[in-house]
C-alpha positions, 0 to 999 in steps of 0.5 A: 496496450496504451502507454499509460496502461503499460505504466500502470502495469509496472507500478502494479508490479511494484505494488505487488513487490512492496506488499510481498516484502512488507507482509513476509515478516508477519507470515514468517514471524512464528519461525522468526520468534522461535529462531531469535527467541522473540517475545510477542511484545518484541515482535509487536515492536518490530512490526510497529517500528516499521509503521513509525518509520513508514509514516514519518518519512511519507511526507518527505518522500512525497515532497522529494518526488515533487521536487526532483522527480518520481522516477529518481525517488522511486528507483532510489527507494526501491533499491534502499528498502530491497537492501534492508529486506535482504539484511532482514535475513541476516538478523541475529537478534531483536536489536538488529531486526528492529533497526533493519525494519526501521530503515526498511520502513524509511524506504518503503515510505516513498512507494505510494506517494511517488506512484501517485505522482506518476498517475497524476502526470500520466492519467486523466483526472477521471481515471484516477480512482481506477488507476489507484485501484489497480495499484492497490489491488495489486498490493493485495495480490502481493499479500495473497501471494506472500504465504504461498512464497514464504512458507515453501521457501522457509520450509526448504531453505529457512526463513532468512532465504525468503528475504534475500529472494524478495530483496533481489525482486526489488533490485531487478524492478529498479533497474528496469524502471531506470531505463524504461520510464519517462516522467512526462508522457511526451518523452515516452517512446511509442505513445500515440498522439491521441493518447498524449493529447487526452492525458495532457488536456484531461489530467488537471482539475480546475481547482488543483493546487499549483504551489505548495504551502504548508497552509494546505494542512488547514484545508478542512477537506484534507483534515477530514481525509487524514482523519478518515485514513487514520481509522482505515489504516488502524484496521488495515494494519491488523491484516498486514502485520498480525493476521497470520499470528492472530490465526495461529496463536489466537484461533489455533489454525495450522500453517495450511489453514492460516495460508488459505485464510490470509490469501483469501482475505487479500484476494477479497481486498484486491476485489474490493480495490478494483470494485471501489475504483470503478464504482468511485469513477462512476459516482464521480461522473454522476454526482461530482468529484466531492460526493462520488469520492465521499460516498464510495469511501464512507460506505466501504469503511462503515460496512467494514467496521460492522463486520470486523466488530461482529467477528470479535464476538463469535467463537466459530472459526469459520464464521469469524474468518469469513467476516474478517476476510469480508471486512478487509474487502470492504475496507479496501473498497475505500482506497481508490477514493481516498488516494484519488481525493488526496491527488485532487487536493494536491494537484501538482504536489500529489506526492506531499499530500498523498504522503500526508494522508498516509502518514495519518494512516500510519499513525493509526497503525503505530497506535495499533 
């Protein structure tokens, strides 16, 4: 396997862990609410505080990766959020849970901006959407696996054990990353010269940003991208934070039905991510970077909105859940185009710009 694909595989594993840690609380939320005596409003604050911290620290985490290196930042933020994942299992009430999830969100803010820095150094520009597709489809695999891990663990050992187990997974990944990964492809042991030449000669676009300036936020394309991602994340947060609770308390489904629908939705999300990445790169070859990425993103997001809108007006649970699952799949079709566009705009400062785009998305999530 080529070295850049090995790097992508390790980042994809991190993406699985990221969403296992993130979505575990929504899957376990009915048990947590009963055990800690939380109201729906308090649960909303717990879920929302994560989005607030996550969005608030996206740009700082991206800038830090641009300046001191994505390897150091990824290792540190994974250890940070894994520690607070474990501490979630020791929460004794609403206040402790609220603060724990805030600091957890701070840590996770560094994950995807710094993964994007890795891709910008390790992948030719024409392969960026596919790289993002695999990372984000892995996150949906994590979302799909979460109910199958959380529900059995909490059934046998209680909901608290779930977060301890997931936190340990993150720590193991961080240790491996420290001793295996090299920021520059030329420093990686075992990389072949042909692959190294391809990466170094094809990873930069002619108009990429060389020097970071806050004036980049006046860039019209970046403003439109952030607006689009605000809309995307407003819908995506429903699936990440509220879907299990909505299915059980809003649609009256039991644990088994909720597990299946939640997992099925994220499986379609993974399919959407992968297909979106390959379609985007295909369109870029045919139509150029601007139109190729734009058409892929707008098509997925537009169709997703239609499907989710229709689901609101049906009382048939089967039809409604199919529409919702399809809505997530189409929504996630837009992710590779969005993140690769941010990398195109950011250039050597991909961490800061992808962080800015995700901050706009997290603002939408918080308002949701």
